[in-house]
C-alpha positions in Angstrom: -32.5 37.1 -37.6 -33.5 33.5 -38.3 -31.6 30.9 -36.3 -30.0 29.2 -39.3 -29.0 32.5 -40.7 -27.2 33.4 -37.4 -25.5 29.9 -37.4 -24.3 30.3 -41.0 -23.0 33.9 -40.6 -21.4 33.9 -37.2 -17.7 34.2 -38.1 -14.5 34.9 -36.2 -14.6 38.7 -36.1 -11.1 40.2 -35.3 -11.4 43.8 -36.6 -13.8 46.2 -34.9 -15.1 49.7 -35.5 -15.0 52.4 -32.8 -18.7 51.7 -32.0 -19.3 51.0 -28.3 -20.9 47.8 -27.0 -23.6 49.2 -24.6 -24.1 47.5 -21.3 -27.7 46.8 -22.0 -26.9 45.1 -25.3 -24.2 43.0 -23.7 -26.5 42.1 -20.8 -29.2 41.0 -23.3 -26.6 38.8 -25.1 -25.6 37.2 -21.9 -29.1 36.9 -20.6 -30.0 34.7 -23.5 -26.6 32.9 -23.7 -27.0 31.6 -20.2 -29.6 29.1 -21.4 -26.8 27.0 -22.9 -26.5 23.5 -21.6 -23.8 22.5 -19.1 -22.6 19.2 -17.7 -25.1 18.1 -15.0 -26.7 21.5 -15.4 -24.2 22.7 -12.9 -23.7 26.0 -14.6 -20.1 26.3 -13.4 -19.0 29.1 -15.7 -18.1 32.7 -14.7 -17.6 35.7 -17.0 -15.4 38.7 -16.3 -16.3 41.6 -18.6 -13.1 43.6 -19.2 -13.4 47.1 -20.4 -10.4 48.7 -18.8 -7.8 49.5 -21.5 -4.8 48.6 -19.4 -6.2 45.2 -18.5 -7.1 44.5 -22.1 -3.5 45.4 -23.1 -2.1 43.1 -20.5 -4.4 40.2 -21.5 -3.2 40.6 -25.1 0.4 40.6 -24.0 -0.1 37.4 -22.0 -0.9 35.5 -25.2 2.2 36.6 -27.1 4.4 33.7 -26.2 1.7 31.2 -27.2 1.3 33.1 -30.5 5.0 32.9 -31.3 4.9 29.1 -31.1 1.7 29.0 -33.0 3.0 31.1 -35.9 6.4 29.3 -35.9 4.8 25.9 -36.2 2.5 27.1 -39.0 5.5 28.4 -40.9 7.1 25.0 -40.5 4.0 23.3 -41.9 3.0 21.8 -38.5 -0.4 21.8 -36.8 0.3 24.3 -34.0 0.0 23.1 -30.4 -1.0 19.6 -31.4 -1.2 17.3 -28.3 -0.4 14.2 -30.4 2.5 15.3 -32.7 5.2 17.3 -30.8 6.8 20.3 -32.5 10.2 20.0 -34.2 10.6 23.8 -34.3 13.6 24.8 -32.1 13.0 27.0 -29.1 15.2 29.8 -30.5 13.2 29.9 -33.7 10.0 30.2 -31.7 11.4 33.0 -29.5 12.6 34.9 -32.6 9.2 34.7 -34.3 7.2 38.0 -34.5 3.7 38.3 -33.1 1.2 39.4 -35.8 -1.0 42.2 -34.8 -4.1 40.1 -35.9 -3.6 37.9 -32.8 -3.4 40.7 -30.2 -5.2 43.7 -31.6 -8.7 42.3 -31.2 -8.2 42.0 -27.5 -6.6 45.5 -27.3 -9.3 47.2 -29.4 -12.6 45.5 -28.7 -14.9 47.6 -26.5 -15.4 44.6 -24.3 -13.4 41.4 -23.7 -14.9 38.5 -21.8 -12.7 36.2 -19.8 -14.7 33.0 -19.4 -13.7 30.6 -16.7 -15.2 27.4 -15.3 -15.2 26.1 -11.7 -13.4 22.8 -12.0 -15.0 21.6 -8.8 -18.3 21.5 -10.6 -17.5 19.8 -13.9 -17.8 16.1 -14.8 -14.6 15.2 -16.5 -15.5 11.6 -17.4 -12.4 11.3 -19.7 -9.9 12.3 -17.0 -8.3 8.8 -16.9 -7.9 8.4 -20.6 -4.4 8.7 -22.1 -5.1 11.9 -23.9 -5.9 15.6 -23.3 -9.3 16.0 -21.6 -12.2 17.3 -23.7 -15.4 16.4 -21.9 -15.3 19.1 -19.2 -15.5 21.7 -22.0 -19.1 20.7 -22.4 -19.7 22.6 -19.2 -18.6 26.0 -20.7 -18.2 26.0 -24.5 -21.9 25.9 -25.3 -22.2 29.1 -23.3 -19.2 30.6 -25.2 -20.8 29.8 -28.6 -24.2 31.1 -27.5 -22.5 34.4 -26.6 -21.1 34.7 -30.2 -24.5 33.7 -31.7 -26.2 36.3 -29.6 -23.6 38.9 -30.5 -24.2 38.2 -34.2 -28.0 38.5 -33.7 -27.4 42.0 -32.1 -25.2 43.1 -35.0 -21.9 42.6 -33.2 -19.3 39.9 -33.4 -16.3 38.4 -31.7 -14.0 35.4 -31.7 -12.9 32.6 -29.3 -9.3 33.2 -28.4 -7.2 30.9 -26.2 -3.6 32.2 -26.5 -3.7 33.7 -23.0 -4.9 30.4 -21.6 -1.4 29.0 -21.7 -0.5 31.6 -19.1 -3.5 30.8 -16.9 -1.8 31.7 -13.6 -1.1 35.2 -14.8 -4.6 35.6 -16.2 -6.0 34.4 -12.9 -4.0 37.0 -11.0 -4.9 39.7 -13.5 -8.7 39.3 -13.1 -8.7 37.8 -9.6 -10.0 34.4 -10.5 -10.3 31.8 -7.7 -7.7 29.0 -7.7 -10.4 26.5 -8.7 -11.3 28.3 -11.9 -9.8 27.3 -15.2 -9.7 29.8 -18.0 -11.7 28.5 -21.0 -11.6 31.5 -23.4 -10.9 35.1 -23.9 -13.6 36.7 -26.2 -13.2 40.1 -27.7 -16.6 41.5 -28.8 -17.4 44.6 -30.9 -18.9 45.9 -34.1 -17.2 44.1 -37.0 -15.5 46.3 -39.6 -17.1 43.9 -42.2 -19.8 41.4 -41.6 -19.2 38.2 -43.6 -22.3 36.5 -45.1 -20.7 33.4 -46.7 -18.4 31.2 -44.7 -16.2 28.3 -46.0 -16.9 25.0 -44.2 -16.5 21.4 -45.2 -19.7 19.8 -46.5 -21.6 17.4 -44.3 -20.6 14.4 -46.5 -16.9 15.0 -45.6 -17.3 14.5 -41.9 -20.6 12.6 -41.2 -20.9 8.8 -41.6 -23.5 6.3 -40.6 -22.9 3.5 -38.0 -19.1 3.6 -38.1 -16.2 6.0 -38.8 -15.7 4.4 -42.2 -19.4 4.0 -42.9 -21.4 5.6 -45.7 -22.0 9.3 -45.8 -25.3 10.5 -44.3 -28.1 10.6 -46.9 
């Protein structure tokens, strides 16, 4: 596939067929994805490939409490898990919220689930002293994550970046035996999509790109 075609058709695949994801295909995806940039070229990421059904089930279950809050906030018209605007949804409402299958089934049913972590001793978090949630250290791992999804698309597979289990990082760490210094960045189910989308909805360039300042003119 042409690069731009891959970029324009790599979607969040959450429903998979029963087709397997062969080891050689997954290795080829990862062998190409590893050329993603990372902060200081420290290449601090690690990937645990989970195929064991029980481990996948437990990973999915670890994200359920996070999903409850996410769904409850959406129902209330909030932006879920926003670090700037705290939720006004009562705890009892969150606890009573059902967990939709669409949030957990991809991890249970995908032939392979990747737990991507990053060694925090090897990242450059230059925004660590700012009064906000840190973002910059993600540059050491998320380009790799996206390369994996692009590679999966090129191979006729698909997946999605999930983060619901990250809120339970200590339990994820114990489940897949991560070292204490590793932070969980993403849990990625990968498989053959039931349906391959070819047209994605995204905002046009003019809506989010300006020249010289935030309130500058649109590009071109």
